[in-house]
C-alpha positions, 0 to 999 in steps of 0.5 A, a space after each residue: 460508484 457502488 458505495 457513492 462518493 466519499 469525503 474522507 480517506 477513512 470513508 474509502 479505505 480498506 480497514 484492518 490492514 495487517 502488517 508483516 514484521 520486519 524480522 519475519 521472512 519472505 516465506 512468511 509474507 508470501 504465505 500470509 499474502 496467499 491467506 489474505 488474497 492480497 499482493 502487498 503487505 506493510 512492513 512494521 517494526 517491533 515498535 509497531 511503526 510502518 517501515 516499508 511496503 512489501 509486494 508480491 513482485 518484490 518477492 519474485 523479482 527482487 528476491 527469488 529471481 536474484 537467488 535469495 532464500 525466501 526462508 532466510 531473507 527478512 522482510 525488513 531487507 525490503 523496507 527501503 525507499 519512501 512509503 507514501 501515506 496519508 492521514 485517515 481524516 484527509 479528504 479523498 481529493 487530497 489522497 487523489 492528489 498525492 496518488 497522482 503526484 507520486 504515481 502510486 496505486 496505493 497509500 498507507 492510511 495513518 491514524 492520529 498517533 501515526 499508526 497504520 489503520 488501513 490502505 487506500 487503493 486505486 480500486 477504492 478511488 474508482 469505487 468512491 470518487 467521480 469517474 473524472 477523478 478516477 480517470 485523472 488518477 489512472 492517467 497520471 499513474 500510467 504516465 510515470 514509471 511505477 514505484 510499486 508502493 
């Protein structure tokens, strides 16, 4: 545990999470992912509210492999399903519980105004929680089919 145990999600999350607009293209998203060296971007609407998550895998498997034009396909077309999120001031134990139950590798972190403030990932958990809790999360995710958001 490089940084020691964290008590809240805010203490463990990646801050300054950047959204891709729902009207921007998959090509825009792919370029931004490359610039930021990330594999996922939250999709936000014109109202600055979270609409979904877009992964690099979505771009390749759900768009390119299906013949979609990345320059003509909007990110909003991929804002489907449930986006799992947690309050920034929730306990790290609550985030672990949610990630285990939902078998997801990341949760969006929302502030008191329900605005995206960061993301907490499986790697954040490994850095900020005990080895036992990290192991439980990895085991739970491995046991269920991945949802990729």
